[in-house]
Residue, then its C-alpha position, 0 to 999 in steps of 0.5 A: m426602717e423601711g421594709g420595702a427596701t430591705t432584702v432578707l435571705v431565707v436559708d432552709d433545706s425544707r421547701t415547705k418551710r422556706y415557702l412559709l417563711v418567705s410568704w410571711l416576710s413578703r407580706a410584711g414588705f420585705t424583699t426575699v431571696e432563698a437558699e437551700n444549703g450553706a454553700e448557696a447561702l454564703a455565695l448569695v451573701k457575698a454576691d448580693h446585697v443582703d440586709l438580714v439572714v433567716l437561717d435554719v440550724r440544720l442544713p445538709d452540707m454544714s451546720g447553721f452555726e458554721v454558716c453564721e460564723r462565716i457570714k459574721v467573719e466576712h460581713p459583720a454588719v449582716p444580722v442573722i436570725h436562727v430558726s429550728a424545729h429540732a435544736v430547741d433546748v437551752g444549749d442549742r440556743a446558747q451555742g447559736l447566740a454565742r457563735g454570732a446569731d442575733a436572735y434564735l427562734a424555736e418552732p413553732i414560730e408565729p408569723e407576727e413573731l418572725v416579722a417583729t424579730a426581724q424588724a427589731v434586729l434590723r433597727y439595731y443594725q441600721a442604727r449601727r450602720r448609720a453610726e459607723l458611716l458617720a464615724e467613717r465620714l467624719t474621719v475622712l472629713a478631718d483628713a480632708t480639712v488638714q489637706m485643705h488648710a495645707a494647700s499652697n494656693f487657691v487651686r490646690l485648695l479646690e483640688a483637695a476639697a473636691a478629692g476630699a468630698a469624693r472620698i467622704f461620700r464615695s461618689p462624684a463630687a464638685v466644689v465651686a468657689e470664687t477666687f480672690e480676683g472674682d473668677c469662678l472655678a470648680g474643683v471636680a472629682t469623678g470618684p473617690d480614687a480619681p485625680p481632681a481637676v479644676v475647671p472654670w464654672a459660672v454660678d449665680d449666688t444671688g440670694v444665698p444667705i450668710g451661713s449654710t443652706v442645703r437644697v436638692d437640685e437637678p443634675g443638669n444644672w451642675g454639669l461638671v461630672g457624670w452624675p449617677a443616672g436617675d438621681t438628683v444632686t444635693v447642693a450645700a452652700a456656705r457663705l461666711r460674710e456678706d462681702r464674700a461669695a458663696l461656695y458650693v459642694v455638690v454630691p449625689t442625693a443618694t449619698q446623703t443621710v437625714r439632715t446631711p450633717v457631714l455635707v454641711q460640715l464639709a461646706q463650712a470647713i471649705a469656707s473656713a479654709v478659703e478664708a484662711q487662704r485669702s488672708f494668707d494671700e493678702e498678707h503675702r501680697i503686702a509682704i512682697t510689695l514691701q520687699r520689692s519697694l526696698l529693691p532697685r526700681w529700675l536698671p541703669r543704661v550702660t553703653g556696651l553692657d546688657l543688664a538683666v535681673r530676676y527676683e523671685p520671693a519664696s512662694a511658700r512663705t508669707e514673710v519677706g526675706g533678706d535677699f537683695y541686689e544692686l546695680v548703679m553707675l558710680d564715677g564711670h564704673l558699674l557697681v554690682a552687688v548681690g547679698d543675702v541676710a540670714g532669716h525670713s522675716l520683716h526684721a530680715a528685710t529691714v536689715m537687708a535694706e540697711l545693708r544695701h543702703a550702706v553699700r551704696a553710701y560707702a561706694v559713693e564715697g569712692h571706696q573699693p569693694g573690699a573696703i566697702l565690705d570692711r566698713v559694712n562689716e564694722l557697721m553690722r558688728t556695731l549696730l546689728p551685732n546679732e546679724q549675719a549676711t553674705v555679699c558679693l560686690l564688684l566694680l566693673h569698668p564698661g570700656s575695658g571690662l576690668v572687674r574688681l571683686a570682693s566677696a563675704g561668704h557668698l557663692p562664687a560669681l560665674v562667667s560664661r563665654d562661648g559655651r565655657v563656664e568658669f566660677v570666680q572663687h573668692s573665699a572670705p568670711l561672711l559679714g557679721v564676724r571679725a576675721p581678716r579678709p583677702p585682697d580684692l580679686e581683679f580680672v577682665l570680663p572679655a567682650g561677649a562674656t556674661l557675668v552672673l551673680y545669684t543667691d543660694g535660693l537658685i541652686e540649694r536643695r534639701d536633697t542635694t549638695i551645693d556642689d550638685g547645685l553649682a554643677a547644674l548651674s554650670r550646665v544651664a548657664a553654658r548657653v546664654d540667650d541673646d535676650l538676657d532677660l530670657f536667660c535669667q528667666r531660663l535659669l529660674v525655670e530650669l534650676a528653681p523648684p516649682e514652689i520656691h522655698d527661699d528667695v532667689a535673686v539673679v543678676a546678669v551682666r553681658r559685655r557687648 
């Protein structure tokens, strides 16, 4: 306990007695404030920072017992010492202690006795406050750690880390870390309730050892937020491996306790979350590279047709998915296919690759779309008996615009022309089940019209129906951009959510 930093409220209606008590406490190094009745004492406790109350039992407006009870209700961590020259028997002392007092001194009181009692009571309460503060900070740290590990990307992780640090220490906070591409960013929060932000920031981590270190630094070296005036900043650095950049957590020094245990744990938790995010992103990049390698690498050039595709993998998943598309010229006809294998896994991607190559192989043999799907279905039921998939497949003659289409449980294709949109309905069972299939559908794609095939990730939402998604697609696709690539991109921007939870494949064919 440091007496000079402790404020004691002395409450007594006797000016002489107050003078004595204040003199004794002041000589012992305490800061004192005075009140002569209960109402004034309650107002001071509420308005000012008071560490200890020395309270007379008999006051002119209310009893000291009642004042003590009301203090304890609103400020349970403020200790109270009763003093009295009249209420000195066992019953009085028992009542005072039972109604919330932490000590009871009967007059005459010696100066040494008052000071020693005040120091003893404060030691207990200061230890209690430290324990409560530590428990509170550890609780917030646990919540922040969960939010950091749930972050979908590096920027969101930095935002969660900065917001968590500000809530833990109830102060401005900054978290500085290096992205996996080598860019240095800082997550900053100006206070516990302020929204976090991420800004570029450069820092030299030369000489930071593996593990955790803590140092006190000048606020000007970390000019990320407005730090409290007259205070320094405490910087915790964490580095998990020699080949990893260090990360830093910066908070005002006044918020820290001995050995800064929570700050160190926070830095370690952030480092662990960053490492997990790095592993996730590396796996995601590998998965996406694998999945894209199973799809067409270029589009054919077809006289009289404009072609465009967009493929977006699920952003919130590490696994590869089963969406695929195909565009290839065969014997003067353009083969167009879009499909979706059930599931998100490496297995789904391998099934997708088998189906795509089977479609291509049967098409090369010269079969029509319905016959191709019949053969693919038999292949699936024989070699992949537990798999299911949807496919929309068509052959388009560029010169005449004649289209022959077959579907296997897939969403309807869309034709957009001059602001009018029409869905091409062709209901048929999906692949992987034995059921009769309808004959192929034939129609002509008019000059100037655009045909769009897509997978369900473009329009399906957890909070809406398929019909709502199709209606939204119809509205957006009514206008086709001159640049077909921009049109496909606009479909994704306006229809797909910011974080795609399912793969999206879009194929657009416009007949000039």
